[in-house]
Structure formats: C-alpha cells, structure tokens
mmCIF file of the N, C-alpha and C atoms, coordinates in Angstrom:
data_MODEL
# 
_entry.id   MODEL 
# 
loop_
_atom_site.group_PDB 
_atom_site.id 
_atom_site.type_symbol 
_atom_site.label_atom_id 
_atom_site.label_alt_id 
_atom_site.label_comp_id 
_atom_site.label_asym_id 
_atom_site.label_entity_id 
_atom_site.label_seq_id 
_atom_site.pdbx_PDB_ins_code 
_atom_site.Cartn_x 
_atom_site.Cartn_y 
_atom_site.Cartn_z 
_atom_site.occupancy 
_atom_site.B_iso_or_equiv 
_atom_site.pdbx_formal_charge 
_atom_site.auth_seq_id 
_atom_site.auth_comp_id 
_atom_site.auth_asym_id 
_atom_site.auth_atom_id 
_atom_site.pdbx_PDB_model_num 
ATOM 1   N N  . MET A 1 1  ? 0.724   3.305   12.005 1.00 0.00 ? 1  MET A N  1 
ATOM 2   C CA . MET A 1 1  ? 2.093   2.903   11.795 1.00 0.00 ? 1  MET A CA 1 
ATOM 3   C C  . MET A 1 1  ? 2.592   3.564   10.503 1.00 0.00 ? 1  MET A C  1 
ATOM 4   N N  . THR A 1 2  ? 3.850   3.926   10.495 1.00 0.00 ? 2  THR A N  1 
ATOM 5   C CA . THR A 1 2  ? 4.485   4.501   9.309  1.00 0.00 ? 2  THR A CA 1 
ATOM 6   C C  . THR A 1 2  ? 5.675   3.635   8.934  1.00 0.00 ? 2  THR A C  1 
ATOM 7   N N  . SER A 1 3  ? 5.793   3.318   7.636  1.00 0.00 ? 3  SER A N  1 
ATOM 8   C CA . SER A 1 3  ? 6.911   2.491   7.193  1.00 0.00 ? 3  SER A CA 1 
ATOM 9   C C  . SER A 1 3  ? 7.150   2.677   5.702  1.00 0.00 ? 3  SER A C  1 
ATOM 10  N N  . MET A 1 4  ? 8.255   2.114   5.238  1.00 0.00 ? 4  MET A N  1 
ATOM 11  C CA . MET A 1 4  ? 8.536   2.063   3.811  1.00 0.00 ? 4  MET A CA 1 
ATOM 12  C C  . MET A 1 4  ? 7.625   1.012   3.194  1.00 0.00 ? 4  MET A C  1 
ATOM 13  N N  . PHE A 1 5  ? 7.294   1.187   1.925  1.00 0.00 ? 5  PHE A N  1 
ATOM 14  C CA . PHE A 1 5  ? 6.443   0.235   1.224  1.00 0.00 ? 5  PHE A CA 1 
ATOM 15  C C  . PHE A 1 5  ? 6.823   0.263   -0.242 1.00 0.00 ? 5  PHE A C  1 
ATOM 16  N N  . THR A 1 6  ? 7.213   -0.889  -0.793 1.00 0.00 ? 6  THR A N  1 
ATOM 17  C CA . THR A 1 6  ? 7.534   -1.016  -2.211 1.00 0.00 ? 6  THR A CA 1 
ATOM 18  C C  . THR A 1 6  ? 6.355   -1.662  -2.913 1.00 0.00 ? 6  THR A C  1 
ATOM 19  N N  . VAL A 1 7  ? 5.846   -0.990  -3.924 1.00 0.00 ? 7  VAL A N  1 
ATOM 20  C CA . VAL A 1 7  ? 4.666   -1.446  -4.656 1.00 0.00 ? 7  VAL A CA 1 
ATOM 21  C C  . VAL A 1 7  ? 5.091   -2.412  -5.751 1.00 0.00 ? 7  VAL A C  1 
ATOM 22  N N  . ILE A 1 8  ? 4.475   -3.611  -5.766 1.00 0.00 ? 8  ILE A N  1 
ATOM 23  C CA . ILE A 1 8  ? 4.774   -4.560  -6.837 1.00 0.00 ? 8  ILE A CA 1 
ATOM 24  C C  . ILE A 1 8  ? 3.604   -4.715  -7.805 1.00 0.00 ? 8  ILE A C  1 
ATOM 25  N N  . ASP A 1 9  ? 2.403   -4.281  -7.391 1.00 0.00 ? 9  ASP A N  1 
ATOM 26  C CA . ASP A 1 9  ? 1.250   -4.358  -8.284 1.00 0.00 ? 9  ASP A CA 1 
ATOM 27  C C  . ASP A 1 9  ? 0.160   -3.419  -7.805 1.00 0.00 ? 9  ASP A C  1 
ATOM 28  N N  . LYS A 1 10 ? -0.694  -3.015  -8.746 1.00 0.00 ? 10 LYS A N  1 
ATOM 29  C CA . LYS A 1 10 ? -1.891  -2.220  -8.467 1.00 0.00 ? 10 LYS A CA 1 
ATOM 30  C C  . LYS A 1 10 ? -3.051  -2.949  -9.122 1.00 0.00 ? 10 LYS A C  1 
ATOM 31  N N  . VAL A 1 11 ? -4.152  -3.115  -8.404 1.00 0.00 ? 11 VAL A N  1 
ATOM 32  C CA . VAL A 1 11 ? -5.306  -3.796  -8.986 1.00 0.00 ? 11 VAL A CA 1 
ATOM 33  C C  . VAL A 1 11 ? -6.590  -3.057  -8.615 1.00 0.00 ? 11 VAL A C  1 
ATOM 34  N N  . GLU A 1 12 ? -7.539  -3.149  -9.531 1.00 0.00 ? 12 GLU A N  1 
ATOM 35  C CA . GLU A 1 12 ? -8.885  -2.660  -9.263 1.00 0.00 ? 12 GLU A CA 1 
ATOM 36  C C  . GLU A 1 12 ? -9.830  -3.822  -9.513 1.00 0.00 ? 12 GLU A C  1 
ATOM 37  N N  . THR A 1 13 ? -10.545 -4.226  -8.461 1.00 0.00 ? 13 THR A N  1 
ATOM 38  C CA . THR A 1 13 ? -11.464 -5.352  -8.552 1.00 0.00 ? 13 THR A CA 1 
ATOM 39  C C  . THR A 1 13 ? -12.807 -4.932  -7.977 1.00 0.00 ? 13 THR A C  1 
ATOM 40  N N  . GLN A 1 14 ? -13.815 -4.979  -8.801 1.00 0.00 ? 14 GLN A N  1 
ATOM 41  C CA . GLN A 1 14 ? -15.171 -4.630  -8.377 1.00 0.00 ? 14 GLN A CA 1 
ATOM 42  C C  . GLN A 1 14 ? -15.215 -3.295  -7.642 1.00 0.00 ? 14 GLN A C  1 
ATOM 43  N N  . GLY A 1 15 ? -14.519 -2.319  -8.185 1.00 0.00 ? 15 GLY A N  1 
ATOM 44  C CA . GLY A 1 15 ? -14.510 -0.984  -7.601 1.00 0.00 ? 15 GLY A CA 1 
ATOM 45  C C  . GLY A 1 15 ? -13.569 -0.784  -6.431 1.00 0.00 ? 15 GLY A C  1 
ATOM 46  N N  . LYS A 1 16 ? -12.889 -1.846  -5.975 1.00 0.00 ? 16 LYS A N  1 
ATOM 47  C CA . LYS A 1 16 ? -11.923 -1.731  -4.883 1.00 0.00 ? 16 LYS A CA 1 
ATOM 48  C C  . LYS A 1 16 ? -10.547 -1.453  -5.468 1.00 0.00 ? 16 LYS A C  1 
ATOM 49  N N  . LEU A 1 17 ? -9.871  -0.453  -4.917 1.00 0.00 ? 17 LEU A N  1 
ATOM 50  C CA . LEU A 1 17 ? -8.539  -0.072  -5.372 1.00 0.00 ? 17 LEU A CA 1 
ATOM 51  C C  . LEU A 1 17 ? -7.524  -0.609  -4.383 1.00 0.00 ? 17 LEU A C  1 
ATOM 52  N N  . GLU A 1 18 ? -6.600  -1.427  -4.854 1.00 0.00 ? 18 GLU A N  1 
ATOM 53  C CA . GLU A 1 18 ? -5.595  -2.015  -3.972 1.00 0.00 ? 18 GLU A CA 1 
ATOM 54  C C  . GLU A 1 18 ? -4.205  -1.831  -4.556 1.00 0.00 ? 18 GLU A C  1 
ATOM 55  N N  . ILE A 1 19 ? -3.240  -1.715  -3.644 1.00 0.00 ? 19 ILE A N  1 
ATOM 56  C CA . ILE A 1 19 ? -1.839  -1.827  -4.027 1.00 0.00 ? 19 ILE A CA 1 
ATOM 57  C C  . ILE A 1 19 ? -1.282  -3.015  -3.252 1.00 0.00 ? 19 ILE A C  1 
ATOM 58  N N  . ILE A 1 20 ? -0.374  -3.738  -3.894 1.00 0.00 ? 20 ILE A N  1 
ATOM 59  C CA . ILE A 1 20 ? 0.229   -4.927  -3.293 1.00 0.00 ? 20 ILE A CA 1 
ATOM 60  C C  . ILE A 1 20 ? 1.728   -4.693  -3.246 1.00 0.00 ? 20 ILE A C  1 
ATOM 61  N N  . GLY A 1 21 ? 2.321   -4.990  -2.092 1.00 0.00 ? 21 GLY A N  1 
ATOM 62  C CA . GLY A 1 21 ? 3.753   -4.771  -1.960 1.00 0.00 ? 21 GLY A CA 1 
ATOM 63  C C  . GLY A 1 21 ? 4.285   -5.309  -0.653 1.00 0.00 ? 21 GLY A C  1 
ATOM 64  N N  . TYR A 1 22 ? 5.428   -4.761  -0.236 1.00 0.00 ? 22 TYR A N  1 
ATOM 65  C CA . TYR A 1 22 ? 6.109   -5.237  0.962  1.00 0.00 ? 22 TYR A CA 1 
ATOM 66  C C  . TYR A 1 22 ? 6.954   -4.109  1.542  1.00 0.00 ? 22 TYR A C  1 
ATOM 67  N N  . ASN A 1 23 ? 7.350   -4.277  2.789  1.00 0.00 ? 23 ASN A N  1 
ATOM 68  C CA . ASN A 1 23 ? 8.257   -3.350  3.445  1.00 0.00 ? 23 ASN A CA 1 
ATOM 69  C C  . ASN A 1 23 ? 9.679   -3.822  3.140  1.00 0.00 ? 23 ASN A C  1 
ATOM 70  N N  . PRO A 1 24 ? 10.454  -3.080  2.352  1.00 0.00 ? 24 PRO A N  1 
ATOM 71  C CA . PRO A 1 24 ? 11.800  -3.535  1.976  1.00 0.00 ? 24 PRO A CA 1 
ATOM 72  C C  . PRO A 1 24 ? 12.770  -3.591  3.160  1.00 0.00 ? 24 PRO A C  1 
ATOM 73  N N  . ASN A 1 25 ? 12.428  -2.942  4.261  1.00 0.00 ? 25 ASN A N  1 
ATOM 74  C CA . ASN A 1 25 ? 13.300  -2.951  5.435  1.00 0.00 ? 25 ASN A CA 1 
ATOM 75  C C  . ASN A 1 25 ? 12.912  -4.014  6.442  1.00 0.00 ? 25 ASN A C  1 
ATOM 76  N N  . TYR A 1 26 ? 11.881  -4.808  6.140  1.00 0.00 ? 26 TYR A N  1 
ATOM 77  C CA . TYR A 1 26 ? 11.396  -5.776  7.111  1.00 0.00 ? 26 TYR A CA 1 
ATOM 78  C C  . TYR A 1 26 ? 11.443  -7.186  6.534  1.00 0.00 ? 26 TYR A C  1 
ATOM 79  N N  . MET A 1 27 ? 10.392  -7.607  5.870  1.00 0.00 ? 27 MET A N  1 
ATOM 80  C CA . MET A 1 27 ? 10.333  -8.972  5.336  1.00 0.00 ? 27 MET A CA 1 
ATOM 81  C C  . MET A 1 27 ? 9.866   -8.906  3.888  1.00 0.00 ? 27 MET A C  1 
ATOM 82  N N  . GLN A 1 28 ? 10.796  -8.981  2.965  1.00 0.00 ? 28 GLN A N  1 
ATOM 83  C CA . GLN A 1 28 ? 10.461  -8.817  1.560  1.00 0.00 ? 28 GLN A CA 1 
ATOM 84  C C  . GLN A 1 28 ? 9.505   -9.886  1.058  1.00 0.00 ? 28 GLN A C  1 
ATOM 85  N N  . ASP A 1 29 ? 9.574   -11.095 1.615  1.00 0.00 ? 29 ASP A N  1 
ATOM 86  C CA . ASP A 1 29 ? 8.695   -12.125 1.089  1.00 0.00 ? 29 ASP A CA 1 
ATOM 87  C C  . ASP A 1 29 ? 7.298   -12.099 1.665  1.00 0.00 ? 29 ASP A C  1 
ATOM 88  N N  . LYS A 1 30 ? 7.000   -11.190 2.570  1.00 0.00 ? 30 LYS A N  1 
ATOM 89  C CA . LYS A 1 30 ? 5.634   -11.075 3.092  1.00 0.00 ? 30 LYS A CA 1 
ATOM 90  C C  . LYS A 1 30 ? 4.917   -9.949  2.359  1.00 0.00 ? 30 LYS A C  1 
ATOM 91  N N  . GLN A 1 31 ? 4.055   -10.324 1.402  1.00 0.00 ? 31 GLN A N  1 
ATOM 92  C CA . GLN A 1 31 ? 3.301   -9.336  0.650  1.00 0.00 ? 31 GLN A CA 1 
ATOM 93  C C  . GLN A 1 31 ? 2.085   -8.884  1.449  1.00 0.00 ? 31 GLN A C  1 
ATOM 94  N N  . VAL A 1 32 ? 1.757   -7.617  1.281  1.00 0.00 ? 32 VAL A N  1 
ATOM 95  C CA . VAL A 1 32 ? 0.626   -7.016  1.968  1.00 0.00 ? 32 VAL A CA 1 
ATOM 96  C C  . VAL A 1 32 ? -0.261  -6.347  0.926  1.00 0.00 ? 32 VAL A C  1 
ATOM 97  N N  . LYS A 1 33 ? -1.576  -6.493  1.072  1.00 0.00 ? 33 LYS A N  1 
ATOM 98  C CA . LYS A 1 33 ? -2.535  -5.778  0.236  1.00 0.00 ? 33 LYS A CA 1 
ATOM 99  C C  . LYS A 1 33 ? -3.026  -4.574  1.016  1.00 0.00 ? 33 LYS A C  1 
ATOM 100 N N  . ILE A 1 34 ? -3.034  -3.427  0.351  1.00 0.00 ? 34 ILE A N  1 
ATOM 101 C CA . ILE A 1 34 ? -3.510  -2.207  0.977  1.00 0.00 ? 34 ILE A CA 1 
ATOM 102 C C  . ILE A 1 34 ? -4.682  -1.685  0.169  1.00 0.00 ? 34 ILE A C  1 
ATOM 103 N N  . LEU A 1 35 ? -5.797  -1.498  0.828  1.00 0.00 ? 35 LEU A N  1 
ATOM 104 C CA . LEU A 1 35 ? -6.992  -0.959  0.204  1.00 0.00 ? 35 LEU A CA 1 
ATOM 105 C C  . LEU A 1 35 ? -6.932  0.564   0.263  1.00 0.00 ? 35 LEU A C  1 
ATOM 106 N N  . MET A 1 36 ? -7.087  1.202   -0.893 1.00 0.00 ? 36 MET A N  1 
ATOM 107 C CA . MET A 1 36 ? -7.056  2.656   -0.960 1.00 0.00 ? 36 MET A CA 1 
ATOM 108 C C  . MET A 1 36 ? -8.444  3.158   -1.308 1.00 0.00 ? 36 MET A C  1 
ATOM 109 N N  . GLU A 1 37 ? -8.848  4.229   -0.666 1.00 0.00 ? 37 GLU A N  1 
ATOM 110 C CA . GLU A 1 37 ? -10.171 4.781   -0.908 1.00 0.00 ? 37 GLU A CA 1 
ATOM 111 C C  . GLU A 1 37 ? -10.143 5.959   -1.873 1.00 0.00 ? 37 GLU A C  1 
ATOM 112 N N  . ASP A 1 38 ? -8.996  6.579   -2.062 1.00 0.00 ? 38 ASP A N  1 
ATOM 113 C CA . ASP A 1 38 ? -8.888  7.771   -2.896 1.00 0.00 ? 38 ASP A CA 1 
ATOM 114 C C  . ASP A 1 38 ? -8.287  7.407   -4.249 1.00 0.00 ? 38 ASP A C  1 
ATOM 115 N N  . ARG A 1 39 ? -9.117  7.494   -5.309 1.00 0.00 ? 39 ARG A N  1 
ATOM 116 C CA . ARG A 1 39 ? -8.659  7.119   -6.648 1.00 0.00 ? 39 ARG A CA 1 
ATOM 117 C C  . ARG A 1 39 ? -7.515  8.016   -7.128 1.00 0.00 ? 39 ARG A C  1 
ATOM 118 N N  . SER A 1 40 ? -7.535  9.289   -6.800 1.00 0.00 ? 40 SER A N  1 
ATOM 119 C CA . SER A 1 40 ? -6.458  10.170  -7.266 1.00 0.00 ? 40 SER A CA 1 
ATOM 120 C C  . SER A 1 40 ? -5.115  9.772   -6.661 1.00 0.00 ? 40 SER A C  1 
ATOM 121 N N  . GLU A 1 41 ? -5.098  9.371   -5.383 1.00 0.00 ? 41 GLU A N  1 
ATOM 122 C CA . GLU A 1 41 ? -3.856  8.872   -4.775 1.00 0.00 ? 41 GLU A CA 1 
ATOM 123 C C  . GLU A 1 41 ? -3.442  7.554   -5.417 1.00 0.00 ? 41 GLU A C  1 
ATOM 124 N N  . TRP A 1 42 ? -4.402  6.652   -5.629 1.00 0.00 ? 42 TRP A N  1 
ATOM 125 C CA . TRP A 1 42 ? -4.121  5.350   -6.240 1.00 0.00 ? 42 TRP A CA 1 
ATOM 126 C C  . TRP A 1 42 ? -3.516  5.542   -7.633 1.00 0.00 ? 42 TRP A C  1 
ATOM 127 N N  . ASN A 1 43 ? -4.046  6.510   -8.393 1.00 0.00 ? 43 ASN A N  1 
ATOM 128 C CA . ASN A 1 43 ? -3.534  6.772   -9.739 1.00 0.00 ? 43 ASN A CA 1 
ATOM 129 C C  . ASN A 1 43 ? -2.093  7.260   -9.723 1.00 0.00 ? 43 ASN A C  1 
ATOM 130 N N  . GLN A 1 44 ? -1.667  7.904   -8.651 1.00 0.00 ? 44 GLN A N  1 
ATOM 131 C CA . GLN A 1 44 ? -0.307  8.435   -8.564 1.00 0.00 ? 44 GLN A CA 1 
ATOM 132 C C  . GLN A 1 44 ? 0.720   7.387   -8.142 1.00 0.00 ? 44 GLN A C  1 
ATOM 133 N N  . ILE A 1 45 ? 0.267   6.265   -7.626 1.00 0.00 ? 45 ILE A N  1 
ATOM 134 C CA . ILE A 1 45 ? 1.176   5.207   -7.186 1.00 0.00 ? 45 ILE A CA 1 
ATOM 135 C C  . ILE A 1 45 ? 1.794   4.527   -8.415 1.00 0.00 ? 45 ILE A C  1 
ATOM 136 N N  . VAL A 1 46 ? 3.099   4.298   -8.367 1.00 0.00 ? 46 VAL A N  1 
ATOM 137 C CA . VAL A 1 46 ? 3.838   3.701   -9.484 1.00 0.00 ? 46 VAL A CA 1 
ATOM 138 C C  . VAL A 1 46 ? 4.405   2.352   -9.043 1.00 0.00 ? 46 VAL A C  1 
ATOM 139 N N  . LYS A 1 47 ? 4.221   1.335   -9.879 1.00 0.00 ? 47 LYS A N  1 
ATOM 140 C CA . LYS A 1 47 ? 4.779   0.009   -9.583 1.00 0.00 ? 47 LYS A CA 1 
ATOM 141 C C  . LYS A 1 47 ? 6.298   0.091   -9.489 1.00 0.00 ? 47 LYS A C  1 
ATOM 142 N N  . ASN A 1 48 ? 6.860   -0.737  -8.628 1.00 0.00 ? 48 ASN A N  1 
ATOM 143 C CA . ASN A 1 48 ? 8.301   -0.847  -8.407 1.00 0.00 ? 48 ASN A CA 1 
ATOM 144 C C  . ASN A 1 48 ? 8.924   0.397   -7.790 1.00 0.00 ? 48 ASN A C  1 
ATOM 145 N N  . GLU A 1 49 ? 8.100   1.302   -7.250 1.00 0.00 ? 49 GLU A N  1 
ATOM 146 C CA . GLU A 1 49 ? 8.586   2.461   -6.517 1.00 0.00 ? 49 GLU A CA 1 
ATOM 147 C C  . GLU A 1 49 ? 8.380   2.215   -5.028 1.00 0.00 ? 49 GLU A C  1 
ATOM 148 N N  . SER A 1 50 ? 9.187   2.867   -4.196 1.00 0.00 ? 50 SER A N  1 
ATOM 149 C CA . SER A 1 50 ? 9.045   2.764   -2.743 1.00 0.00 ? 50 SER A CA 1 
ATOM 150 C C  . SER A 1 50 ? 8.484   4.075   -2.207 1.00 0.00 ? 50 SER A C  1 
ATOM 151 N N  . TYR A 1 51 ? 7.630   3.951   -1.211 1.00 0.00 ? 51 TYR A N  1 
ATOM 152 C CA . TYR A 1 51 ? 6.957   5.097   -0.609 1.00 0.00 ? 51 TYR A CA 1 
ATOM 153 C C  . TYR A 1 51 ? 7.067   5.007   0.902  1.00 0.00 ? 51 TYR A C  1 
ATOM 154 N N  . ILE A 1 52 ? 6.928   6.139   1.564  1.00 0.00 ? 52 ILE A N  1 
ATOM 155 C CA . ILE A 1 52 ? 6.737   6.157   3.004  1.00 0.00 ? 52 ILE A CA 1 
ATOM 156 C C  . ILE A 1 52 ? 5.237   6.303   3.204  1.00 0.00 ? 52 ILE A C  1 
ATOM 157 N N  . ILE A 1 53 ? 4.628   5.341   3.888  1.00 0.00 ? 53 ILE A N  1 
ATOM 158 C CA . ILE A 1 53 ? 3.180   5.379   4.065  1.00 0.00 ? 53 ILE A CA 1 
ATOM 159 C C  . ILE A 1 53 ? 2.807   5.299   5.539  1.00 0.00 ? 53 ILE A C  1 
ATOM 160 N N  . THR A 1 54 ? 1.666   5.862   5.839  1.00 0.00 ? 54 THR A N  1 
ATOM 161 C CA . THR A 1 54 ? 1.072   5.746   7.159  1.00 0.00 ? 54 THR A CA 1 
ATOM 162 C C  . THR A 1 54 ? -0.213  4.958   6.989  1.00 0.00 ? 54 THR A C  1 
ATOM 163 N N  . TYR A 1 55 ? -0.387  3.928   7.822  1.00 0.00 ? 55 TYR A N  1 
ATOM 164 C CA . TYR A 1 55 ? -1.561  3.070   7.653  1.00 0.00 ? 55 TYR A CA 1 
ATOM 165 C C  . TYR A 1 55 ? -2.068  2.576   8.994  1.00 0.00 ? 55 TYR A C  1 
ATOM 166 N N  . THR A 1 56 ? -3.280  2.066   8.948  1.00 0.00 ? 56 THR A N  1 
ATOM 167 C CA . THR A 1 56 ? -3.851  1.424   10.129 1.00 0.00 ? 56 THR A CA 1 
ATOM 168 C C  . THR A 1 56 ? -4.290  0.022   9.731  1.00 0.00 ? 56 THR A C  1 
ATOM 169 N N  . GLN A 1 57 ? -4.395  -0.850  10.712 1.00 0.00 ? 57 GLN A N  1 
ATOM 170 C CA . GLN A 1 57 ? -4.849  -2.207  10.449 1.00 0.00 ? 57 GLN A CA 1 
ATOM 171 C C  . GLN A 1 57 ? -5.704  -2.670  11.611 1.00 0.00 ? 57 GLN A C  1 
ATOM 172 N N  . LYS A 1 58 ? -6.893  -3.159  11.272 1.00 0.00 ? 58 LYS A N  1 
ATOM 173 C CA . LYS A 1 58 ? -7.737  -3.743  12.307 1.00 0.00 ? 58 LYS A CA 1 
ATOM 174 C C  . LYS A 1 58 ? -7.166  -5.096  12.676 1.00 0.00 ? 58 LYS A C  1 
ATOM 175 N N  . GLU A 1 59 ? -7.319  -5.482  13.902 1.00 0.00 ? 59 GLU A N  1 
ATOM 176 C CA . GLU A 1 59 ? -6.746  -6.717  14.419 1.00 0.00 ? 59 GLU A CA 1 
ATOM 177 C C  . GLU A 1 59 ? -7.075  -7.913  13.531 1.00 0.00 ? 59 GLU A C  1 
ATOM 178 N N  . ASN A 1 60 ? -6.036  -8.621  13.095 1.00 0.00 ? 60 ASN A N  1 
ATOM 179 C CA . ASN A 1 60 ? -6.144  -9.852  12.305 1.00 0.00 ? 60 ASN A CA 1 
ATOM 180 C C  . ASN A 1 60 ? -6.902  -9.694  11.000 1.00 0.00 ? 60 ASN A C  1 
ATOM 181 N N  . GLU A 1 61 ? -6.927  -8.490  10.424 1.00 0.00 ? 61 GLU A N  1 
ATOM 182 C CA . GLU A 1 61 ? -7.642  -8.296  9.169  1.00 0.00 ? 61 GLU A CA 1 
ATOM 183 C C  . GLU A 1 61 ? -6.696  -7.860  8.068  1.00 0.00 ? 61 GLU A C  1 
ATOM 184 N N  . GLN A 1 62 ? -6.967  -8.326  6.882  1.00 0.00 ? 62 GLN A N  1 
ATOM 185 C CA . GLN A 1 62 ? -6.336  -7.852  5.659  1.00 0.00 ? 62 GLN A CA 1 
ATOM 186 C C  . GLN A 1 62 ? -7.468  -7.373  4.784  1.00 0.00 ? 62 GLN A C  1 
ATOM 187 N N  . PRO A 1 63 ? -7.334  -6.420  3.927  1.00 0.00 ? 63 PRO A N  1 
ATOM 188 C CA . PRO A 1 63 ? -6.121  -5.629  3.711  1.00 0.00 ? 63 PRO A CA 1 
ATOM 189 C C  . PRO A 1 63 ? -5.918  -4.560  4.774  1.00 0.00 ? 63 PRO A C  1 
ATOM 190 N N  . VAL A 1 64 ? -4.780  -3.890  4.654  1.00 0.00 ? 64 VAL A N  1 
ATOM 191 C CA . VAL A 1 64 ? -4.434  -2.765  5.520  1.00 0.00 ? 64 VAL A CA 1 
ATOM 192 C C  . VAL A 1 64 ? -5.026  -1.517  4.867  1.00 0.00 ? 64 VAL A C  1 
ATOM 193 N N  . PHE A 1 65 ? -5.563  -0.622  5.652  1.00 0.00 ? 65 PHE A N  1 
ATOM 194 C CA . PHE A 1 65 ? -6.200  0.571   5.094  1.00 0.00 ? 65 PHE A CA 1 
ATOM 195 C C  . PHE A 1 65 ? -5.248  1.751   5.135  1.00 0.00 ? 65 PHE A C  1 
ATOM 196 N N  . VAL A 1 66 ? -5.016  2.361   3.987  1.00 0.00 ? 66 VAL A N  1 
ATOM 197 C CA . VAL A 1 66 ? -4.114  3.506   3.902  1.00 0.00 ? 66 VAL A CA 1 
ATOM 198 C C  . VAL A 1 66 ? -4.828  4.757   4.375  1.00 0.00 ? 66 VAL A C  1 
ATOM 199 N N  . GLU A 1 67 ? -4.178  5.502   5.241  1.00 0.00 ? 67 GLU A N  1 
ATOM 200 C CA . GLU A 1 67 ? -4.664  6.823   5.631  1.00 0.00 ? 67 GLU A CA 1 
ATOM 201 C C  . GLU A 1 67 ? -3.991  7.904   4.822  1.00 0.00 ? 67 GLU A C  1 
ATOM 202 N N  . PHE A 1 68 ? -2.707  7.690   4.457  1.00 0.00 ? 68 PHE A N  1 
ATOM 203 C CA . PHE A 1 68 ? -1.955  8.774   3.852  1.00 0.00 ? 68 PHE A CA 1 
ATOM 204 C C  . PHE A 1 68 ? -0.716  8.226   3.164  1.00 0.00 ? 68 PHE A C  1 
ATOM 205 N N  . VAL A 1 69 ? -0.543  8.566   1.909  1.00 0.00 ? 69 VAL A N  1 
ATOM 206 C CA . VAL A 1 69 ? 0.709   8.256   1.218  1.00 0.00 ? 69 VAL A CA 1 
ATOM 207 C C  . VAL A 1 69 ? 1.479   9.564   1.213  1.00 0.00 ? 69 VAL A C  1 
ATOM 208 N N  . ARG A 1 70 ? 2.574   9.600   1.932  1.00 0.00 ? 70 ARG A N  1 
ATOM 209 C CA . ARG A 1 70 ? 3.242   10.858  2.219  1.00 0.00 ? 70 ARG A CA 1 
ATOM 210 C C  . ARG A 1 70 ? 4.330   11.260  1.236  1.00 0.00 ? 70 ARG A C  1 
ATOM 211 N N  . GLU A 1 71 ? 5.155   10.346  0.828  1.00 0.00 ? 71 GLU A N  1 
ATOM 212 C CA . GLU A 1 71 ? 6.322   10.760  0.052  1.00 0.00 ? 71 GLU A CA 1 
ATOM 213 C C  . GLU A 1 71 ? 6.816   9.592   -0.785 1.00 0.00 ? 71 GLU A C  1 
ATOM 214 N N  . ARG A 1 72 ? 7.088   9.860   -2.050 1.00 0.00 ? 72 ARG A N  1 
ATOM 215 C CA . ARG A 1 72 ? 7.680   8.841   -2.908 1.00 0.00 ? 72 ARG A CA 1 
ATOM 216 C C  . ARG A 1 72 ? 9.184   8.980   -2.846 1.00 0.00 ? 72 ARG A C  1 
ATOM 217 N N  . ARG A 1 73 ? 9.887   7.852   -2.755 1.00 0.00 ? 73 ARG A N  1 
ATOM 218 C CA . ARG A 1 73 ? 11.358  7.887   -2.714 1.00 0.00 ? 73 ARG A CA 1 
ATOM 219 C C  . ARG A 1 73 ? 11.915  7.416   -4.018 1.00 0.00 ? 73 ARG A C  1 
# 
C-alpha cells in the first residue's frame, strides 16, 4: 500500500528503529508505528514532515513494515 504519512515521533528501542505517525488524508487520530530496518533511511526522516511511503502489513499485526520511503513533501 502507498499513502501519505506524517511523522510525529522517531524512537529507537533496543535496536529497533520506529517512526510513529498518521495518514493526514485518512484518520489523524489513529497513530501507526512503522518499523524501519534501514538506519540511513530512518536518520533522514524528520519529525512533523509528511512523506509518501510504501509499506506492507501482516494481517492484524503492528508495527507496519516499511519497504520504501519514496518522497518527502
């Protein structure tokens, strides 16, 4: 799936890199955690910025796994 994503926080916990945010075009009050595997991509993410992202999600599981952060808006 590809959608807009506004980042409200970035966290690193026990070696896991996550960004937390929401889709501004869908439901702003539903926050989503996205697990990122690439530290260089995670380092480029800026809080309070919106991105177009492509992601996958296993059925009924959180976090969502990022495949590609394509473009910052």
